[in-house]
C-alpha positions, 0 to 999 in steps of 0.5 A: 652673562648674568651676575648670578652666573658670574658668581657661580663660575667664580665659585667653581674656579675657586674650588678648582684652584683650591683643589690644585693647591691641596693636591700640591700639598698632598704631593709634598706630605702624603704618607703612602703612594696609594693615599697620595694618588687617591687624594690627587685624583679626587682633589683635582676632578671633584674638589667640591667633595674632596676639599671638605674631606681633605680638611678633616682627614687629609694632612697626616702631619700637623703642628709637629706631630711627627717629630713629637711622636718620634721623640715619644717613641724613643722615650717609650722605647727606653721605658719599655726596655726598663720594664722588660728587664724587670720581668725575667721571673714572669716571662712565659717561655714559648714552646714549639706549639706557640713559637709563632707568637714570637711575632706578636712579642716583637710587634708589642715590644713586650714579652708574654708573661705568666702569673696574671689573672683576668676578670670580665666586667660585663657592664658599667656597674661592674666596671666602675665598681672595680675601677673605684675599688682599685683607685681606693686601694692605690698606694703609689700612683693612679693612671686614668685615661678615657676618650669621653668624660662627662661632668655628670654623676659618674664623672664627678664621682671619678673626679672625687676619688682622684682628688681624694688620692691626690690629696693623700699623696698618691700620684694621679695622672688624668688624660682625656681626649679633646674631642670626645670630652669636648663638653668637659668644663674647665673647672673639672680639670682645674679642680684636679690640678688644684689637688695635685693631680696632673691632668691634660687633654689629648691634642695640641689645642692651646700649644704653639703647634695647634692650628685652627682646624686641628679639632676637626681632624678626627683621625687624630683622636685617642679612643683608649680607656685605661686605668692602671693602679700601682702597675699591678692592676689595669682596666681596659675595654669599651666603657667611657665615663658617663651616666649612659654607661650605667643605664642612667640616660633616659634617652638611651636604652641600657648600654652594653659594653665590656671591660676587663680587669687585669692583675699581674705583670700584664698590667704593665702593658696597659701602663706603657700604652698610657 
């Protein structure tokens, strides 16, 4: 047997050994029987393909995620109950024709409300004009959450407005995704914090729960795009924070996305999601 063929056999054996070890791991940590069975078959019989995929998408619990999520759900439940207790005059009573929507209320843990208004924002210009006007009018707090935030003209304008409100005594909370905003420089966040804003990334990087492969686990990402002002107005939709969403990136054609401005008690639903 030649040296190259020996190396090949060792490589094949190594893949199969790692496949078996990963199969043991998924047996112990799998969330559903269907998913566990699927991973077992592929990891044992085609480990060359399955191992890289398992590394990125496989383990559903990492670094204390499940425990943290359960604790967060308990805290969120208390917050939601408190919000619902303050909505009786805004609650929309479901009649016979809409009684089936009660399941949606249970799923969202929030009642249908009235006294709301909504406005469709059909492009980036309309979206960020409305968001910036809302931030400027904030009196108590501003919640800002995006998957992608760039340190470009639009991103710096958002930062400037958040810093301005934070220095004026308005509470500012900024949340961005660790992968979507991977190019966001540290100074962007530091400048917000120096002004008194709370700024954090979504992810476990830099904590005791983080691991070397956590940034590769693309199924643990936060794609929400939410802005809430004083619990009275909210903006949700598809726009991230970047010049391309204003059609200013010469490498891309005009970007087409949509946002919605919500005014009234329904804005509290977006706040709870934040």
